[in-house]
Biotite code that builds the C-alpha atoms (Angstrom):
import biotite.structure as struc

atoms = struc.array([
    struc.Atom([100.417, 75.622, 89.551], chain_id="A", res_id=1, res_name="MET", atom_name="CA", element="C"),
    struc.Atom([99.166, 72.763, 87.393], chain_id="A", res_id=2, res_name="LYS", atom_name="CA", element="C"),
    struc.Atom([98.000, 73.350, 83.838], chain_id="A", res_id=3, res_name="ILE", atom_name="CA", element="C"),
    struc.Atom([94.576, 71.902, 84.681], chain_id="A", res_id=4, res_name="SER", atom_name="CA", element="C"),
    struc.Atom([94.149, 74.562, 87.373], chain_id="A", res_id=5, res_name="GLU", atom_name="CA", element="C"),
    struc.Atom([95.168, 77.264, 84.906], chain_id="A", res_id=6, res_name="LEU", atom_name="CA", element="C"),
    struc.Atom([92.645, 76.068, 82.307], chain_id="A", res_id=7, res_name="ARG", atom_name="CA", element="C"),
    struc.Atom([89.823, 76.761, 84.772], chain_id="A", res_id=8, res_name="ASP", atom_name="CA", element="C"),
    struc.Atom([90.775, 80.429, 85.122], chain_id="A", res_id=9, res_name="LYS", atom_name="CA", element="C"),
    struc.Atom([89.256, 83.231, 83.080], chain_id="A", res_id=10, res_name="SER", atom_name="CA", element="C"),
    struc.Atom([91.172, 85.351, 80.582], chain_id="A", res_id=11, res_name="LEU", atom_name="CA", element="C"),
    struc.Atom([91.374, 88.265, 83.043], chain_id="A", res_id=12, res_name="GLU", atom_name="CA", element="C"),
    struc.Atom([92.741, 86.042, 85.794], chain_id="A", res_id=13, res_name="GLU", atom_name="CA", element="C"),
    struc.Atom([95.333, 84.615, 83.423], chain_id="A", res_id=14, res_name="LEU", atom_name="CA", element="C"),
    struc.Atom([96.547, 88.053, 82.343], chain_id="A", res_id=15, res_name="THR", atom_name="CA", element="C"),
    struc.Atom([96.820, 89.114, 85.976], chain_id="A", res_id=16, res_name="GLN", atom_name="CA", element="C"),
    struc.Atom([98.745, 85.941, 86.801], chain_id="A", res_id=17, res_name="LEU", atom_name="CA", element="C"),
    struc.Atom([101.014, 86.558, 83.809], chain_id="A", res_id=18, res_name="LEU", atom_name="CA", element="C"),
    struc.Atom([101.856, 90.037, 85.110], chain_id="A", res_id=19, res_name="ASP", atom_name="CA", element="C"),
    struc.Atom([102.717, 88.575, 88.515], chain_id="A", res_id=20, res_name="GLU", atom_name="CA", element="C"),
    struc.Atom([104.926, 85.889, 86.979], chain_id="A", res_id=21, res_name="LYS", atom_name="CA", element="C"),
    struc.Atom([106.740, 88.457, 84.851], chain_id="A", res_id=22, res_name="GLN", atom_name="CA", element="C"),
    struc.Atom([107.470, 90.521, 87.958], chain_id="A", res_id=23, res_name="LEU", atom_name="CA", element="C"),
    struc.Atom([108.753, 87.366, 89.639], chain_id="A", res_id=24, res_name="ASP", atom_name="CA", element="C"),
    struc.Atom([110.935, 86.703, 86.600], chain_id="A", res_id=25, res_name="ALA", atom_name="CA", element="C"),
    struc.Atom([112.462, 90.174, 86.956], chain_id="A", res_id=26, res_name="PHE", atom_name="CA", element="C"),
    struc.Atom([113.116, 89.588, 90.666], chain_id="A", res_id=27, res_name="ARG", atom_name="CA", element="C"),
    struc.Atom([114.709, 86.220, 89.950], chain_id="A", res_id=28, res_name="ILE", atom_name="CA", element="C"),
    struc.Atom([116.913, 87.645, 87.178], chain_id="A", res_id=29, res_name="ARG", atom_name="CA", element="C"),
    struc.Atom([118.141, 90.413, 89.448], chain_id="A", res_id=30, res_name="MET", atom_name="CA", element="C"),
    struc.Atom([118.867, 87.965, 92.260], chain_id="A", res_id=31, res_name="ALA", atom_name="CA", element="C"),
    struc.Atom([120.782, 85.733, 89.853], chain_id="A", res_id=32, res_name="LYS", atom_name="CA", element="C"),
    struc.Atom([122.786, 88.657, 88.493], chain_id="A", res_id=33, res_name="ALA", atom_name="CA", element="C"),
    struc.Atom([123.807, 89.774, 91.969], chain_id="A", res_id=34, res_name="THR", atom_name="CA", element="C"),
    struc.Atom([124.610, 86.251, 93.112], chain_id="A", res_id=35, res_name="GLY", atom_name="CA", element="C"),
    struc.Atom([121.834, 86.124, 95.691], chain_id="A", res_id=36, res_name="GLN", atom_name="CA", element="C"),
    struc.Atom([119.757, 83.401, 94.037], chain_id="A", res_id=37, res_name="LEU", atom_name="CA", element="C"),
    struc.Atom([120.097, 80.179, 95.969], chain_id="A", res_id=38, res_name="GLY", atom_name="CA", element="C"),
    struc.Atom([117.617, 78.057, 94.036], chain_id="A", res_id=39, res_name="ASN", atom_name="CA", element="C"),
    struc.Atom([118.709, 78.285, 90.431], chain_id="A", res_id=40, res_name="THR", atom_name="CA", element="C"),
    struc.Atom([115.878, 76.006, 89.299], chain_id="A", res_id=41, res_name="HIS", atom_name="CA", element="C"),
    struc.Atom([113.469, 78.906, 89.893], chain_id="A", res_id=42, res_name="GLU", atom_name="CA", element="C"),
    struc.Atom([114.632, 80.527, 86.638], chain_id="A", res_id=43, res_name="VAL", atom_name="CA", element="C"),
    struc.Atom([113.542, 77.613, 84.455], chain_id="A", res_id=44, res_name="ARG", atom_name="CA", element="C"),
    struc.Atom([110.336, 76.997, 86.403], chain_id="A", res_id=45, res_name="GLY", atom_name="CA", element="C"),
    struc.Atom([109.278, 80.610, 86.096], chain_id="A", res_id=46, res_name="ASN", atom_name="CA", element="C"),
    struc.Atom([109.993, 80.726, 82.356], chain_id="A", res_id=47, res_name="ARG", atom_name="CA", element="C"),
    struc.Atom([107.972, 77.561, 81.891], chain_id="A", res_id=48, res_name="ARG", atom_name="CA", element="C"),
    struc.Atom([105.025, 78.965, 83.878], chain_id="A", res_id=49, res_name="ALA", atom_name="CA", element="C"),
    struc.Atom([105.054, 82.161, 81.803], chain_id="A", res_id=50, res_name="ILE", atom_name="CA", element="C"),
    struc.Atom([105.044, 80.139, 78.573], chain_id="A", res_id=51, res_name="ALA", atom_name="CA", element="C"),
    struc.Atom([102.154, 77.967, 79.774], chain_id="A", res_id=52, res_name="GLN", atom_name="CA", element="C"),
    struc.Atom([100.087, 80.995, 80.755], chain_id="A", res_id=53, res_name="ILE", atom_name="CA", element="C"),
    struc.Atom([100.786, 82.736, 77.441], chain_id="A", res_id=54, res_name="GLN", atom_name="CA", element="C"),
    struc.Atom([99.754, 79.590, 75.565], chain_id="A", res_id=55, res_name="THR", atom_name="CA", element="C"),
    struc.Atom([96.468, 79.396, 77.472], chain_id="A", res_id=56, res_name="LEU", atom_name="CA", element="C"),
    struc.Atom([95.778, 83.089, 76.865], chain_id="A", res_id=57, res_name="ILE", atom_name="CA", element="C"),
    struc.Atom([96.312, 82.578, 73.129], chain_id="A", res_id=58, res_name="ASN", atom_name="CA", element="C"),
    struc.Atom([94.048, 79.516, 73.134], chain_id="A", res_id=59, res_name="GLU", atom_name="CA", element="C"),
    struc.Atom([91.278, 81.375, 74.926], chain_id="A", res_id=60, res_name="LYS", atom_name="CA", element="C"),
    struc.Atom([91.551, 84.348, 72.578], chain_id="A", res_id=61, res_name="GLN", atom_name="CA", element="C"),
    struc.Atom([91.288, 82.087, 69.531], chain_id="A", res_id=62, res_name="ARG", atom_name="CA", element="C"),
    struc.Atom([88.412, 80.167, 71.067], chain_id="A", res_id=63, res_name="GLY", atom_name="CA", element="C"),
    struc.Atom([90.199, 76.817, 71.342], chain_id="A", res_id=64, res_name="ASP", atom_name="CA", element="C"),
    struc.Atom([89.547, 74.677, 74.385], chain_id="A", res_id=65, res_name="SER", atom_name="CA", element="C"),
])
């Protein structure tokens, strides 16, 4: 998801999306640990998405736009 699309979401939607991404991160870590992860680039992409969402949540809480 692009950052411009994320900026249009509300704080509640972002927190819900963050929870989903964190569950995905857990699933990806477990797949990597058991050797079942075929696309290793998913790890980095998921971490990046989580960081972007957390940054936007912090910006919205501070009132920055």
